C-alpha positions in Angstrom: -3.6 74.3 -19.2 -5.8 72.7 -21.9 -2.7 72.7 -24.3 -0.3 71.1 -21.4 -2.8 68.2 -21.3 -3.4 68.0 -25.1 0.6 67.1 -25.0 0.1 64.5 -22.3 -2.5 62.7 -24.2 -0.8 62.8 -27.4 2.4 61.0 -25.9 2.5 57.5 -26.7 2.2 55.2 -23.3 5.2 53.3 -22.3 5.1 49.5 -22.2 6.9 48.2 -19.0 9.7 45.7 -20.0 9.8 42.9 -17.7 12.3 42.8 -15.4 14.7 39.7 -16.1 15.7 38.9 -12.5 11.9 39.5 -11.6 10.4 35.9 -10.4 6.6 37.2 -11.5 8.5 37.5 -15.3 9.7 34.2 -15.6 7.2 32.4 -14.5 5.1 33.9 -17.3 7.3 32.6 -20.0 5.8 32.4 -23.4 7.6 29.4 -24.4 5.4 27.1 -26.9 5.1 23.5 -25.6 4.7 22.4 -29.2 4.9 23.9 -32.8 1.2 25.7 -33.9 1.4 24.5 -37.4 -1.1 22.3 -38.6 1.3 20.1 -40.7 3.6 19.1 -37.5 0.2 19.0 -35.0 0.3 15.2 -35.5 3.9 14.4 -35.0 4.0 16.3 -32.3 1.1 14.4 -30.7 3.0 11.3 -31.5 6.1 12.4 -29.8 4.6 13.7 -26.9 2.5 10.1 -27.0 5.7 8.4 -26.9 7.4 10.7 -23.9 4.3 10.1 -21.7 3.3 6.7 -22.5 2.1 6.3 -19.1 -0.4 8.3 -19.9 -2.2 7.1 -23.1 -5.4 5.8 -23.0 -5.6 2.5 -25.7 -9.3 1.8 -26.1 -11.5 2.7 -29.1 -12.2 6.0 -27.7 -8.7 7.9 -28.5 -6.9 10.1 -26.0 -9.2 11.9 -24.3 -12.8 10.3 -25.6 -12.0 12.5 -29.1 -11.4 10.2 -31.3 -13.9 9.2 -33.7 -16.3 6.3 -32.6 -17.2 3.5 -35.5 -20.9 2.7 -36.3 -21.2 -0.3 -34.3 -20.1 2.4 -31.2 -22.6 4.7 -31.4 -25.4 2.1 -31.9 -24.2 1.0 -28.6 -23.6 4.4 -27.3 -27.7 4.9 -27.9 -29.2 1.9 -26.8 -26.9 2.3 -23.6 -28.5 5.3 -22.8 -31.7 3.3 -22.4 -30.5 0.4 -20.8 -28.4 1.3 -18.1 -27.5 -1.3 -15.4 -26.3 -0.8 -11.4 -22.5 -1.6 -12.2 -21.0 -5.1 -11.3 -17.2 -6.3 -10.9 -16.4 -10.0 -11.4 -13.2 -10.2 -9.5 -11.0 -12.4 -10.2 -8.4 -12.0 -6.8 -5.3 -13.3 -6.3 -4.7 -12.7 -2.6 -2.3 -13.7 0.5 -3.9 -15.4 3.3 -1.2 -13.5 5.6 -2.9 -12.6 9.0 -0.9 -9.4 10.3 -3.0 -6.2 10.3 -1.3 -3.8 7.9 -1.3 -0.1 8.4 -2.6 1.2 4.9 -3.4 0.0 1.5 -1.3 0.9 -1.7 -2.3 0.4 -4.8 -1.9 1.3 -8.5 -4.4 4.1 -9.9 -6.5 2.9 -12.9 -9.9 4.5 -12.4 -12.2 6.2 -10.4 -13.5 2.6 -10.4 -10.6 2.0 -8.4 -12.5 3.6 -5.2 -15.4 1.5 -5.5 -13.8 -1.3 -5.5 -11.7 -0.7 -2.6 -14.6 0.7 -0.5 -16.6 -2.4 -1.4 -13.5 -4.7 -0.2 -11.8 -3.1 3.1 -14.2 -0.1 3.6 -10.6 2.4 4.3 -10.0 5.8 5.4 -9.1 8.8 3.6 -8.0 12.5 4.5 -11.1 14.9 4.0 -10.4 18.5 3.2 -12.3 19.2 5.9 -10.4 18.2 8.3 -7.2 20.2 6.1 -8.8 23.5 7.7 -9.2 22.3 11.2 -7.5 24.7 14.2 -5.2 21.6 15.0 -4.1 20.0 11.4 -0.9 19.7 11.1 -0.5 18.4 7.5 -1.6 16.0 4.9 1.8 13.9 5.8 1.0 14.4 9.7 -2.6 12.9 9.2 -1.6 10.3 7.5 1.0 9.2 9.4 -0.9 9.1 12.6 -3.7 7.0 10.6 -1.5 4.6 9.4 -0.1 3.9 12.6 -3.5 3.5 14.4 -4.4 1.1 12.0 -1.5 -0.9 12.6 -2.0 -0.9 16.2 -5.8 -1.0 16.6 -7.5 -3.9 14.9 -11.0 -1.6 15.0 -9.3 1.5 12.9 -9.7 1.2 9.6 -6.8 1.3 7.2 -5.9 4.1 5.1 -6.3 3.9 1.3 -3.4 5.5 -0.5 -2.5 5.9 -4.2 0.9 6.3 -4.0 1.4 7.8 -7.6 -0.6 10.5 -7.0 -2.6 10.0 -10.7 -4.1 7.9 -13.2 -1.9 5.6 -15.5 -3.5 3.4 -18.2 -2.4 0.4 -16.1 0.8 -0.5 -18.0 3.1 1.7 -15.8 3.8 2.2 -12.4 4.9 6.1 -11.5 7.5 7.4 -8.8 6.1 6.7 -5.6 4.8 9.7 -3.1 6.0 8.9 0.9 3.0 9.6 2.4 1.8 5.8 3.0 5.4 4.9 4.5 6.2 7.9 6.9 4.8 5.7 9.4 6.8 2.6 9.2 4.2 0.7 9.3 3.4 -2.7 7.5 1.4 -1.9 4.0 -0.3 -4.2 1.8 0.4 -4.0 -1.7 -2.7 -3.9 -4.1 -2.5 -4.2 -7.8 -5.5 -3.6 -10.4 -6.1 -5.1 -13.7 -9.3 -3.7 -16.3 -9.5 -6.5 -18.6 -11.6 -4.3 -21.1 -11.6 -0.2 -21.1 -14.7 1.3 -21.5 -17.1 4.4 -21.6 -18.5 4.3 -18.0 -22.1 4.5 -19.8 -20.8 1.0 -21.2 -19.9 -0.1 -18.0 -23.2 0.4 -17.0 -24.5 -1.2 -19.6 -22.7 -4.6 -19.2 -24.1 -7.5 -16.9 -20.5 -8.2 -15.7 -17.5 -6.0 -15.9 -13.7 -7.5 -15.2 -11.8 -6.9 -13.0 -8.1 -8.5 -11.9 -7.0 -7.5 -8.3 -3.5 -9.1 -7.0 -3.2 -8.5 -3.4 0.4 -8.9 -2.7 1.9 -10.2 1.0 2.1 -8.3 3.5 5.3 -5.4 3.4 7.1 -5.8 6.7 9.7 -3.0 6.3 13.7 -3.1 7.5 14.6 -1.0 9.9 16.9 0.6 7.3 13.4 1.4 5.1 11.7 2.6 8.5 14.5 5.0 8.2 14.6 6.2 4.9 10.6 6.0 3.8 11.6 7.0 0.2 13.7 3.6 0.5 10.5 1.8 1.6 9.0 3.7 -1.0 10.7 2.5 -3.6 11.0 -0.9 -3.1 7.1 -1.5 -2.7 6.9 -0.1 -5.9 9.9 -2.1 -7.4 7.8 -5.3 -5.9 4.3 -3.9 -7.4 6.0 -3.7 -10.3 7.5 -7.1 -10.8 4.9 -9.1 -9.5 1.9 -6.9 -11.7 4.5 -7.2 -14.6 4.1 -3.1 -14.6 6.7 -0.8 -16.7 8.7 1.4 -14.0 8.4 5.2 -15.2 9.5 8.1 -13.9 7.6 10.8 -15.3 4.6 11.9 -13.1 2.1 14.8 -12.6 3.8 17.4 -14.4 4.4 15.6 -17.4 0.7 14.6 -17.4 -0.3 18.2 -17.4 1.9 18.9 -20.3 0.4 15.7 -22.8 -3.4 16.6 -21.6 -2.9 20.5 -22.1 -1.4 19.7 -25.7 -3.9 17.4 -26.2 -6.5 20.1 -25.5 -4.7 22.2 -27.9 -2.5 24.8 -25.4 0.7 25.4 -26.4 2.1 27.2 -23.9 4.4 25.8 -21.5 3.8 28.1 -18.3 0.4 27.4 -17.9 0.5 23.6 -17.4 3.8 23.6 -15.5 2.5 26.6 -12.8 -0.7 24.6 -11.5 -0.5 24.0 -8.1 0.2 20.2 -7.7 -2.7 17.7 -7.0 
């Protein structure tokens, strides 16, 4: 018996080969996203910035805030840490006088400050995570549709605030719209935000005034064809916002943003980026 055990222990363990027909095996593809050699790293980043231009931040802090700061910025940052002020926004607003009540506000998305502005200007409604766990949950799209329709019909109901791009950009581009805000077929108010100066949040808190340009377009009333086709409705509102805001229409989205950010963070493996759950 002892010799048999010895023979078994002496045999090399077999390495299980992945089945090419197995979905799990294909999901764990290790194809490199970028070349890992140091000599081509800069070229790879430049290539990504051209491909994913909508997500490239053009401020002094560089991509992901990892750029080398000038001495002046370091001194300002040091002073900022002891002179914080409440955040103030100086708004330059272009607004329509139309009185018809929309069901939702659809806005481009640049920063977490977008929510602060919209909350202060219209106190809109959101969909909370807790609601998605309730027993009568009918899907996020169902909740949004009901609220948009109710806000349009009931003056006491808060309007929905939706960022149909599904993620943030650098403010020069407009990504494809998701259809959630347009499923109810109710009128929507397109809003275009533009920050005149992009700075670190600490510096924003140190300035007496921060400038934000807000363009509220006339309420968009969908045609019957658009009501029957929410995707067409969303695309037409997107084209209008791009034209009025002088924005570049881009076909990339959240998946491409994850690829770009992962590459900047040094993650050159494709699967860990593409197989994440969408926000």
